[in-house]
N, C-alpha and C positions, 0 to 999 in steps of 0.2 A: 568405569563410568567417566564420560567426558566432562568437560567444563561447561557449566550452564549458569544462567542468571534467572532468578525468579522474582516476579513483581506481582503483588496483589492490590487490586483497586476496586472501585465500584463504578458502574455505569452512571455517569452524572447526567443532570438535566440538560447540559449543553450538548451531550452526545446522543440524547434520545430524540426521536421524532414521533410521527403519528403512530397510534396504537402502542405507545411507549417502547417501540422497538428501537434499539440502537441503530442509528444511521450507518450505512456503509462507511461514510467518512469518519464516524465515531469509532468504528472498529479499527480502521487504519490509523487513526490518531492514537489509540491505546497501544497498538502494535509499535508505532513509531516511538512512543514514550518508553516502552520496554526496551527497544533497540538502543535508544539513546542512553538509558541508564546502564545497560549491559556494556556498551562501548566505554562509558565512563569508568565502570568497575574494573575493566581490563586495560585501562590507560590507552584507549584507542579512540577517544572522543573527538568530535569535530575541532574544538579549540586546540587539542594536543596535536592533531594531524596538521593543522594549519601552522602551528608554531614550529614543529619539528621538520615538516616536509613541504610546507607551503602547498598543502593539498586539502581537498574537500571530499567528503563522502557524498555521493549522489546515487539515489535509488533509481534503478532502471526499470524494474518490474516488481509488482506486488500481487500476491494471490492469497486468498483465505477461503476456508470451507467451514461451515457451521452445520451441526446436526439440528439445531433449533435456534430461534432468534435470541440474542441477548436483549434483556429488558431493563428499563430504567430501575436503578437502585440495586440491581443484582451484583453480587460479588463476582469478580473475574480474576483468576490467577493465570498469568502468562509466564510460561517457562521458555526461555530462548537461548540459543547458542548459534555459533557460526561454523561453517565448514572451512577448515584450514587448507583451502585449495591454493595452488601456486599460479593459477591463471590470472587473467585480467579481471574476472568477475568473482565477487565474494557472495556466497549464498548465506543467508541467515534464516534459520528455521524456528518455528514456534509451535508449542502445544498449548491448548487453551482448556481451562477447567473452570467450572462454576459450581459452587457449593460442594466441592470435592469430586465432582463428576467430570470426565472428559467430554467436551462439547465441540471440539473442532481443532483445526490446525492452520498453519500459515507458512508461507515461504516468501522471502524477499530477495532480490538480487541487487547488488551494489557494485559500483566502481569507485575507485579513488582517482581523482583528476587534479591536475595542477590548477591552483587557484587563479592563475593569470591566463594561461593558454587553453585550459580545459582539456589538455591532452592526458591520456591515461597514464597512470603510474603503475609500476610493477608491485603487486601485493607481496611477492616473495621478499621484498626489501623491508617489509614492516614486521619486525620481530614479534611484537605483541600479538599480531594477527596469526602468525604461523605457529605459535606455541600455546594457544588457548582455545583450540577447536572443540567441537562437541563429541568427537570420536564416534563411538558406536551409536550415539543418539541421532546422528545426522540422517536426514531424509534423502531419498534418492530422486525426488521430484525436481525436474528442471523446468524453467519457465521459458517456453518458446514464444515466438511471435504469434499474435492473435490473427487469424485469417478472417477477414471481413467478408460477409455475404455480398452478392452482386447487387442486390436491390436496396442499397442504402438511400435514405431520403434526408434531405436537408431540413432540419427543424428549427434552427436558430443560429444567429450570429452573436457571439459573446465577446465583450471587451473586458480585459483584466484591469483591475484597479489596485490601489494600496492595500485593501483588505485581503487580497489574494496572495500577497507576497510574503515570503518568509525571510529569515535572517541571512540566507545566502543570496538574496536579491532576485529570486525567481519565484514563480507560482509554486506554493507549497503542494506536495504530492497529494495530501488529503483533499484538496480543493477539487481535484479532477473527479473524485468519487461523487462529490456533490453535483458537479456539472453533469456527470453521466446519469445520476439518479434523476435530476431535473429533466434531462433530455428524453428519457423514456417514460416520464410521467409516473414515477414510482408510487406516488401517493394513492393512485387509483387501484393498485394491486395488493396493498398490504393489509386489507381487511381479513383476508384468509390465506395470504402467502407471506413468505419472507425471502430475503436474499440469502440463499444457501451457499453461494460462492460468488466471488468477484475476482477478476484479474484485470490489472491495468498495466499497460506498457507506456512508459514515458519516453517518447521518441526524440523530442527536442525541447529545450527549455522555453518557457513562455515568460515574458516580462510585463510589467505594468505598462499600460498604454497599447499593447498589442491586442489584436482581435483574431478570433478563430471562428470558423464555421463548424457547426456540430451536426453530424449525420447519424441516423439510427437505422437499424434493420433487425432481422431475426423474427422470432415468434413469441408466443406468450410465455414460454419457459426460458428461452435463452435470448437475451437482448444485447445487441451489439451497438457500440458507440464509437465513432471515429471523429477526431478533431483535426482539422486541416487549416493552415493559415491562408490568408488571402492571396498568397503567391502559389498555393497548391502544395505546400510542403506539409507532410504529416507531423502532428505534434503529440498526439496520444491516441491509444486504442483501448477499449475496455469491453468486457463481456460480463453481464450480470445474469446469474442463473436463479430462477425463482422456484420454490417448492411450496406445497400446500402446508398450512399451519393454522390451527384455530386455538386461540388462547383459552385455557381451561377456566371454568367458572364464569 
């Protein structure tokens, strides 16, 4: 058995939205908390990386899949581990359980960058990372680039503010999930559907004061979102997949 970390929590009011479903950003937030706790447990946390290597962890892609929606006040157990790869990208895997039953999975991709130059650092130099992987638990899924459809339409221009920014000084990764959900008008779909999967690609950091244009495309089941800055440079991509669901009772 490989090395893993397990965290149990409840879906809080701050994570839940319409029809008491956990927002996509809420799911990502819980996954991020589990990843942070796991990194701390194996002495590879952000503060430790900054002190020892002048480096920062940065997530580049996130994906999750759910068999059913997570609802407000439900128990959630997240089991997570990383793949001890020697390349530039570190994959972290997750299995999700609620009330003892498996309900989904997730994969995230991370890089370690120099805090000043933002240049990539070699993961093979980080001993804690190379000696504490998930072994046979590791998933095979890789997170490739999302291919946007041709018929994308501009729906809004969004400026980032203080409330969007995290402790690394850039827009927090979970905020992009809120932006994507807003762009596709998710509130109109959730009476009898839920977000069964979400993938986000973080293409370039966004900072407070910057603005991006948000474009959407796709169909009723798969909805694509693309964020591009005013100079035409891509900042993020996302795809949300919707499946039918009707709350019991």
